[in-house]
N, C-alpha and C positions, 0 to 999 in steps of 0.2 A: 504494500500500500504506500502511496506517496504521501509525504507530510504536507501540512498546510503551507509550510514555507516554500516547498518545491512547487506546489500548485500555484502559489503566488508568483513565483519566478516565471512560470509558463505563461500566466495571464499577462504579466508585465511585458514579457517578450513579444507576445502576439499583439498587444496594444501599441507598442513602439513600432512594430512592423506596419500596422494599420495607419498610424499617423504619418509614417514615411511615405506610404503609397498615396495618401490623401494630399500631402504637400506636393508630390510629383505631379499629381493630376491638376492641381491648381496652377502650377507653373506652366504645364502644357497648354491649358486654356488661355493663360495670359499671353503666351507666345503666339498662339493661333490668332488671338484678337488683334495683335500688332502686325500681323502679316509675316511674322518670323517663321523659320523652319527649325523644328527640334531635331537635333543630331545626337541627343543622349539616348542610349538604349534604355528601354523600359526595365525597371527593377524586376528580378525574378526571385521567387521564393526559394529558399534553400530546401534540400531534401529533408533536413531535420524539422523545419517548420511545417512542411507539408504533411509529413507522416506523423508528427507528434512523437512523444517519447514511448519506447517499447515497454511493455509490461515486464517487470523483473521479478523473478522468484524471490520472495521476501525473507527467506530464512537462510541460516548458514549451512544447514544440512537437511536431508530428507531421511527419516527413519524408515528403513526397509526391512519389514518383518517377514522372515521365511518360516513357513509353518512346517519345519522339518529340521533335521540335523545338518550341521555344516558338512560339506563334502558329498551330500546326497544329490539326487537328481534335480531337485528344485534349485539347489545352490549352484550346481554346474550350469544349468540353463540360464539362471539369473546372471551369472558372471559373464555370460557371452554377450549380453546387451546392455548391462547397467553402466558400463563405462561410457557408452554412446548416449545413454539417457542422462548421465551426469553432465556431459558436455552440452546437450541440448537444453537442459534445465538451468545450467550454470551454477551447480552446487555440488556438494559431496554427499554420498550415500553412507549412512550408518547401518551396517548389517546387524540384525538382531535375530537370533535363532530360537524359535519356540519349539523345543524338542523334548519336552517332558509334559506329562499330563494331557489335558485337553488343549492341544496346541492352538486351535482356532479360537477357543474361548479366551485363552491367555493373550493371544495377539490382539483380539478385539478390545479386551480390557486395557492392554497397554496403549493401544491407539487412542482409546477414549480418554485415557488419563493424561494425554499431552496437553500442554498449555495452548492457549488460543493462537499464539504466534509460532507454534510448532506444527509440523505436518508429517504424515506417514502414510505408507501403503502396505498392503499384505500381498505376498505371492504364495499361492497355494492351490489346492484342488477344491473348487467351489462345491462339487458334489459331496465331498467329505464334510464340509462345513454345513451344507444344507441338510445332510443326514442328522447332524447334531441338532439343528434347529427343529427338525421334525419330531425326533424321538428322545431327546434328552432335555433335562431341565436347563434351559438357557434363557438369559434375560434378553436375548437378541432374536430377531426374525429376519427373513429375507428383505423386509422393507427397510431395514437399518443399513443396507449395503448400497454404496454408490460404485458401480462397476467402471473400471478404467479401460480394460481390454483383455483379449485372450492372448495367451502365449503359444500353447500347443494343444493339439487334440490327439488323444491316445486311447484307442479302443481297448477294452479288456479282451483277454483271449483265454482259450483252453490250451494249456501246455502240459506235455507229458515227457517222460524220459526219452532220450533219443533212441535207446535200444529197446523200448517197449513195443513189441510187434503186435500187441493186441489192438493198438489204436494208431491208425494211419490217417484217420479223418475224424471229424466231430461226429459224423454219422456212425462210424464204427463204435465210438464211445457210447452213443445213445442206444444203439442196438444191443450192445453188451450189457449195459447197466439196467436196461428195462427188464431183462430176463435173469439177471444175476441173483443167486440165492442169498448172497450177503451183500450189504451195501459197499460200494466203492467209497474211498475217502478223497474228498476234494479240499485242498488247503487254500486258505485266503488270509490276508491281513485281518486285523481286528474287526469286530462287528461294526456295521454301518459305514465302512469304507466303500468306495465305488466297486471294488473287486468283490467284496463280501456280499453286497447287495445284488450284484450281477449273478453270483453263484447261487444264492438262495432262490432268486426268481427263476433261473435256469432249471434248477432241480425240480421246483414245484411245477413249472410250465411243461417241461418235457416228460414228467412222470418217471424219471429214472430212480433207481434204488441207490441213494447216495447220502452220505453224511458230510456236512460242511464243517470243517475243522478250522477254527480261527487261531491266529498267532498274533503276537504282539507287534509284528511288522511283516513287510513283504519278504524280507531276506530269510526269515525263519520258515515262512511258508514254502519258499523255493528250495531252501536247503533240505527240507524234509522230503520234497519231491525227488531231488537228485539222490538223496540217501535211500530212497526206496521205502520210506515210511508212509507215504500216501500215494495214491494212484494218479491224481491230476492236481494241477494248481491253476487258479484263476488270478490273473494280474494283468497289468498293462503290457502292451506289446513292447514298449520301450525297455521294460525290465528284462524281457527275454532275449533281446538282441545280444547283450553281452554274455549270454549263456548258450550261444548257438552250437557249441561243441558238446553240450550236455543235455539240452532239451530241444523239443520240436513243438512248434505251434500247429495244432490240428484244427482249430476253429477260432474265428474272430467275431466278436459281438459288435459288428458294424458291417457296412456294405463296401468298405474300401480295404484293400490289403496293401499296406505301405512297405511290406517286406517281401515282395515277390522275388527279390534277388537272393533271399535266404530260404524262405519257405513258400515256393510258388504254388504248392498244392493246398495251402491252408484254406479251408472253406470259410466263406463269409456267412453271416447269419442267415441270409435268405437261402443258402445252399443246404443248411441242416435243420432249420426251424420250419420244416415243410408241413408238419401236422400239429403245430402249436405256435403260439404267438409270443414274441419277445419284444418288450418295449425298447425304445432307444435309450441305451445306457452308456453312451459315449462319455468318456472321461476327459476333462480339460484341466489345464493349468492356466490360471488367470491372475490378473492384478485388480485389486479393489481397495477402497477406503470406506470410511463410514459416511453415511448420508449426512450426519450431523456436521462433519467437517466440510463436506462439499457444499452444504447449504450456508454454512457460516462464512466460507471463503470460495464463492463460485468462480472467481477469476483464477485462483490457484488451482482449483479442481480442473478447470478447462485447460490450464497450462499442463497439468499432469497428463490429461488425456491426449493432448496434441503432441507433446514431446515424447511420450511413450510410443505413439504411433510412428513418429519419426525415427526413434532409436531402433525399435524392433525390426523395422523394414530397411534399415541402412545396410549398405554393402559390407561395412566392417562387421556388423552383427552377423550377417549371413556367413561370412568367412569364419568367424569364431564358432558359430553353431555347427558348421560343417566339420571343423577341426575337432569339436567335442562329440562328433557322431550323433548330433541331435537335430540335424537339419531336416530329416525326413518327416518329423512330427510337428514342425513349426507351422502355425496356422493362425496368423493374426486376423482378428476382426475387432470392431469397436464396442463401445459400451452397450449400444442398443441390442446387438445380436447376443452379446454375453448375457445381458439381462433376460432375453427371450429364452436362451438355453436354460438358465436357472429356473425360470417359471415352468418350463416343460418338465424339468427334473422333479421339481416340487410336486407337480401333478402326479408323476409316476409314484413318488413316495406315498402320496395320499391313496392312490389306487391300490397299493400293495401294503398298506399299513397293517392289515390283518396278518401278514406274513413277517414283516420286518420289525414291527414295534416290539422291543424287549418286554414291555409290560404285558404282552399277550402270551408270554411264556415260551 
């Protein structure tokens, strides 16, 4: 925000310019009345006067909350574009990792506790936060969020051990598990994460005989798959790419296969959900802040939206993302589409509350 003193300087500057132009016009009229010819070039406004002063980010730093541990996927992706975002915004980012307890609740509490002249954003998985809103005791709702934009889109998938000859497609898994005398075990991260929600709905919709086993994180779920303690794991495609020598993807809960170079035969959801329905459970990584901050400082909020779009779509960010092997999942879109995706996911949670709500046992 500009001070009253700086505003005064701008007004005085423009008033002086107006008086100078008025005086020149009077002189021109006087010369014309005397039959003289004016040889003085007309005064031209400077670029600064015409454009006015640019809006400047008003704080020394931006608090950047990562809803995960340092060194994880969200951190790696963030590091690929936040240098460019810092340059576009003209400030320094302070990384804060929310890696214990309810990470989204902690991040929102920390963001809400900032002073009025401090600002912050959260980088995380909106579907995980929305699951918290729907089924956990939370003081926040989706209406408290002001979306800034999407980072990447990552469908969940069915992955099995690379040497498991029982399952070479999602259809193989469905056919096997529908007639199995004992349930197969499907590992996922903790309850109400996007992968866990996907697995629960898949088991219920497809009618397979399976138990969903939850872990404290995705790495534990994948490690037990590799170790032979479970039959299948559900997680993001991006998490499987680094394990291509140990696992294979047999099914994707989406209509796009971004890993045809690794698993060209992986079935998309319409290939295997032929006699049952699966809702859209696409997972995203997005950037957001609180609606309270956005409404209190609409100019700053718009600056965050605009400079983020500039940074994530920059050539330097594209190079960094490619070097980090994350470029295949990058999928920028703005706040309106991000909000629409959130609304659609909340509707899915409502439709399947009978299955997902822990209060239902």
